N, C-alpha and C positions, 0 to 999 in steps of 0.2 A: 218668071219661074221657068226653070229648065226641066224638061222632061227627058228622062234617060231611057235608053233602050237596053234591054237585057241581052247579053251575049248568049250564044247557045249553051254554054256550060252553066251560066247562072239560071237560065230558063229550065234546063234539065234538072238542076238541083232544086229549084223552087217547086217544080211539079212533082218531085219525089217526096215532098213533105206531106205530113198528115192533112187529109182533106177536112179535118175538124177545124183547121185554121182557115181563115178567109183567104181569098186569092191575093188580096193586097198584103196581108201579113206574110204569106209564103213568098211573094215576090220581094218584099223588103228584106226578109231574112236571107233570101238567096243573094241579093245584091250586097248586103252587109257582110255576109260570109266571104264572098269572092273578092270583095274590094277592101276588106279589113275595116269596115265602117262601123258606125254606131247604129243600133236598132232602137228606135224610139216607140214605145208603146206602154199603155197602162193595163193591157190585157194580161192577166196572170198566166194563162196557158201559153200564149205566144212568147212571153218573157222566159218561161221555163224552157221552151223548145230552143230559143236562142241561146240561153245560158248553157244548156246541154251541148250545144254546138260550139261553145267557147266564143260567142259573139258578145261584144260589149253592148250593154243594155242600159237605157235610162227611160224615165217617164216624165210626165208633166212636172212633178215636183223637182226632179233633177234639172229640168230646163229652167224653171224659175230660180233655183239656187244658183245656177251658172249665170243667169242674167243679173242677179244681185252681185255676185262675185266680180263680174266683168263691168260692173257699174252701168249696165244697160238700163237698169231701173233700181229704185230704192227698195229696201226691205218693206217699207210701208206700202209702196205701190204694188209689190209682188203679193203681199198679204191681202191687200184690197182685191186684187185679181183672184186670189185663191178663195177669199170669202164669197165673191160673186159666183165662182164656179161651184162651191159647196151649196150655195143658195139654189142653184139650178140643177142640183142632183149629183155633182161630182163627189165620189167617196174618197175622202182623204184620211190618212192615218194621223195627220197633224192639222191644227188650225192656225199655227204660227210657224212660219218658215225659219224663224230664229233657231228652232230646235234642230234644224238640219245644217246650220252654218258652223 
């Protein structure tokens, strides 16, 4: 795993974001904004902040869909993973990823 360091402008931007977001969310949004990256979260408020800042956003379901499309896993395997996540409390708008393909 690679740990990245924020440059001063990323850090300044991240600390300027609302303190209602967690420090990790602010940091990730700052990096995504300055490096034209993808912000990954399932948190509604953090997603909206990122979208308002014209940052590309995805979440868990988006990652599972890409994994299927890139043949990293099968639809069945991804659906099995999603079912386990739901069983452990993950709130999903779908219970079959086929709806998103």
